[in-house]
N, C-alpha and C positions, 0 to 999 in steps of 0.2 A: 504493499499500499503506499508506504514512504517513498519507494523508487519511482512509482507511478504518479505521485504529488511532485516529485523532483522533476521528472520528464515534462510534465505538463507544464510546469513553471518555466521551462526553458523554452518554450514555443517562441518562434521569432516574431517580434512584434514590429509594426512599422512607425516612423516618427508621426505619420497622418494618423494612425489609430490613437496614438496617445494624445495627440493634440486635440482630436474631436472628443474624446473621453473626457480630458480634463476641463476642456471650455464646457461640456455638458455639466460637470460637477461645479465648477465655478458659477454657473449661472443658477443651478437649482439647489445646491447645498445650504439650506437654512439652518438655523439652531445650534451653531457653535462647533466647537471641536469634537466633542463627544458624538453629534449627530453626523459630522465628516467622516468620523472614523467608521462608523457603522455603515454609511454608504459606499465608503471604498472598500470594506470587507466585502460588502454584497456584491460590488461591481467586479472587483479583481480576484476574489477568491471563489467565492460562489458561481458567479456567472459565467466568467471569461477564463478563470483559473490561470491567472498570469502567474500567481503566488500560491505556494501551499499555506495552510493555516500556520504553521511554525515561522515560515518566512515572513508572513503578514506581522505575527507577533514579535518576532526580533526586530523589525523595523519599527513597530510601536514603540517598542521599548526604547530604541535608540532615538526616536524622535521626543521622547520625554526625558531624556538624560542631557539634552543639549539645550541651551538658551534659544528663545526665539519663537515663531508661531509654529506650535506641534503639528497641527494638520497639514499646514503648508510643506512643513518639512517631511511629513509622510508622503505628501506628494512627489516631492523631489526625490524622495527614497525610492519610490516606486519606479519612477521615470528613469532614475539611475541604474536600477538594477535590471532594467528591460533593454536599454539602449546607451548606457554609459553617459558620458558628457553631454552629447545631444540630446538624450531623454531626459536628463536633469533639467536642462534649461528649458525645453519644451514643455514638460509636465509642470514646472514650477510656474512659469510664465501663464501658461493657459488657465491655470486654476485660479491666479491672481487677477488677470486683466478684466475678466468680465465684471467684478466685483469692484475692482478700481475705478472702471468707466462710469459703472452705475453710481457709486458714492461720489464721483466727482459731478455729475449731472444734480444730484441731490444737493450738493454742497453750494452749487451755482444757483439753483432755485433758493436754497436756505439764505444766502447773502443778499438775494434780490427780495423774497418775500418773506423772510424770518420775522419781520416786525408786524406783519398783519396779524389781526387778532385772531382769525380761524387758525392760522399756523401757530400761533403762541397757544391756543387751547390745545390743540393736538399734543405738542411738546408737553405741555402742562400734565396731561394725562399720560403720557408714554413714560416720563422719567420715573414715576414710583415703580412701574414694572421693570425698569433696568434695575432699579436698587434691589428689588426680589431676586431677578436672575443673577445679579452678582453675588447675593448673599447666598442663594442655592449652589452656586459654582464654589465658593469658599467653604462651605460646609461639606460639599463632598470632597474637595481637594483636601481640607484638614483632616478628615477622617481616615484617610489613607497615608497623609504625610506625616502627622504625629505618631511616630510609631513607639515613642517611649516617653516615660516622665521627664527625661533629660531634655528630649527635644521639646516637649511641652513647657518647660522652664524656660528654654532659650526664645520660644515663641512669646512667651510673657513678657520677657526682658526685652525683647526687639519691639513689642508693641507700645511699651512704656517709652522707649527710646524713640520711636516714630511719633509718639504724641509730643514729645520735646524737640520734634524737628531735626532729628540726627541724619546726617548725609546718607543715602540709600544705598551707594556702594559700599561705603565704610560699614554701614550696619549688616549687609549680605556677606561680605568678607569676614566680618567679626564672628557672624551666626555659623558660617562655614567652619571656621578655625575652631571656634568652641565646640562644634559637634565633632570635629575629627581629632580634637586634642585629647579626649580620654583614650582613643585607642592608641595614641602614642605613646602618652605619659602616664595612663591609668589614674589620672588624679583630676576629679572633676574640680577641685578647688583651684587648680591651675588654669583650667578652662575658662572658669567663671572670670578669673583675673584677665584672660585673652578677651572676654566678651566685654568688660567694662568700658572700654574706649567708645564703644557706640552711644553711651549716654550722653556724651558731649554735644551740646546744643550747636548746630550750624548756623552761622549767620547767613541771612537771605538778602541779595544785594536788590537795589532797586530795578526799575524796568530797563532791560537791554534791548538796543535798537535791533530790528530785524534784519537779517541777511539770508540768503538761500543757504550760503556755506555754514552758518550756524545752526540752522533748520535741520541740513543734512547730517551733521555731526551729532546733533541732539538725538534724532531718531536711530542713526547707526550706533550710538552708544546704548540706548533703551533696548535694542533688540540684541545686541551683544550681551547682555548680563541679565536678560528678563527671564528667570525660570517661574514655572507654575502653570501658567495657561494664559490666554488672550485677556482674561478678566484682570490678571495682575498688572496688566497694562495700565490700568486706569490710575494706579498709585504712582507710576512713573510719569504718566502724562499730568497729573496734577501737580507733582513736584516740580516738574522743569517748566511746563507751559502757564501754569497758574501762579505758582508760588515765586519761581528764581526767575523767569523770563518776563513775566507779566504780559504774554503774548495772547492769553485767553481770560474770561471770566469762567466762575464754576457753572455756570449756566450754560455757555457754549460747550464746555468739556462734556457735560451731560446730554446735551443735545447731540454730540459727536459720537458718544458712547451708543445713544438711542439709534443712530442711524446705521452703526456697526452691527446692531442687533437686528435690526428690520430687513437689511441686506443679505443676499446670499454670499457664499465665500467666505474668506479668512476674516476673523474679528479683527485682526491688524490693519484691514482697511479704514478703520477708524483714523489712522495717521493720514490717510488720503484726504479725508474730511477735514482734518486740521489743518494740513497743508494748504487746502485751498481757502480757507478763511484768511490765514495769515499772510498767504504769497499768492493767490489767484491759481491758474492753470499751472505755472511753472513749478510754484509752492507744492502743489497736490503731486506732479510728477516727482519731484525731488524728494518729498517725503515718503513715498509710496517705494522709490528705489531703495533708498536708505533704509527703510524698516524690514525689508524683505532681503536685501543684498547678504546679511551675515547667514541666513538661512543655507542659502546657496553654497556659501564657502563651508560652513560647518557640516553639512550633510556630506559634502565631499571629502572632508578631511577626517571626520570622526567614524566613519563606518567601521574599519578595523580596529580603532582604539576604544570604542564604548565598552565592548565585553569586558576588557582589560580594567577599564577604570571601576566597572561595578565588582570586579573580582577582588579588587583591592579595597580592604576593609576601612583604611584611612580616607582614600578619595570616595569611596560610597559614603561614609560618615559625612564627609565634607559636603557632599552634593545634597544630602539629607537636610542639613544646617541651612543651605542656601534656600532651598526650597521653603523651610519652615519660616525663615526671615521674609521670604517673598509674600507668603500667606499674612505674615504680621502687617506689612505694609497695605495688603490688599483689604484686611479687614479694616485698619483705622481709616482708610481713604473712603471705604464703603458707608462706615458711619458718618463721616464729615459730610459727604455729598448727600447721603439720607436726610440729614437735616435741611439740607437746601431743597430737596426734591419732595419731601411729605411735609406739607405746611398747613393743611387744615382736613375738615372730616373727609372729603371727596378723595384727596390723594392718599390718606391713610387708609380707606375702604378699597382702593385700587390697589395698594400695595399689599395688604392682608390676603385680599382674594387672589391676586398673582402668586403669592407665597403659599397659599393653600394648593392652588393648581399645580404649582411646580413640585412642591414637596411632596404632596400625597398622590397626585396623578400623573405627574411627569409629562405635563402638556408641553408641547414644543414651545418655545420661547418666542419664536417669530410669530405665532398665532396671538400669543398673549400682547404682544406689541401692537400687532395690527388691530386687535379688539380695542386696545386702550385709546389707539388713534381714533377709532370710529366713536368711541365715548367723547373723547376730546372734541370731536368735529359736531357731534350732536350738542355738546355743551354751547 
């Protein structure tokens, strides 16, 4: 059986087939990374038999072990496994481009009509759903990421440090070191000393002038260090674009995340929306390239290395710590943005109803966002 699966997975595949299938997924894959993985498994394992189940799981694990947009990295892995570098580029681009184009069009309409009362009411109703969706993602990720009491303690300390505005990269590095230190020194007291520097409060400069190069470098940095999921992106976006650069308001950030929820394809196309708001068409293109570029490089470079990293107890513990630190950032930002989105009885009711439908009945988040948009339009 295994030999048959391996033979099937080595069937020759043309670049045209790869392009057409990932264009289809990029146009129809609603619901975030979990839904994307399910659609890819159905398409490439069950229906087309491009990969065996084990090959798919191996690539799924690799996608979750490197920073960046995990579902996009999964698409790139599949393209790379079938046609090497050409397949890597075609699969990744075809999965990203439909969503990026759609988000750019929505951003253009938002910039032109975002102040109209009808649009304001739609976004007013959609934002509480976004908070519920992010809260569900946080809960799901935390249940699998917090594997021990020590990781839980690291998460709590990171949360406190984040509330005091610790620098995100310092926080993630310290969390990883603290998680890996006990493996090396067998002393959690020493690890706690290593974690202490994240409590330092980082100063936040005033508004920074907009440039395309700064936009590119900011998204490149975010995508290169972001572990967890597309929803962790929210914490980095708020820190960089709202607090540090002052290029966005919290309202604009929530609107960007809402657009990322209601459109198909990668959640990271939120960057396309932000790029358009701050820099027009060129800003959208620069932001999209910057946020997805590390995924292509990391997938190509990490293929043979990821299994070795996970076999190393120290390196594996470091990654666990980084993921817990990322979740701490995500949790704090969700709470902070929730205060801005849930402001009255109506938004509270929408948030609670969305949470029940997500947690209890696992309704696709895209349907909830569309339903809330209709409620806002009716209002």
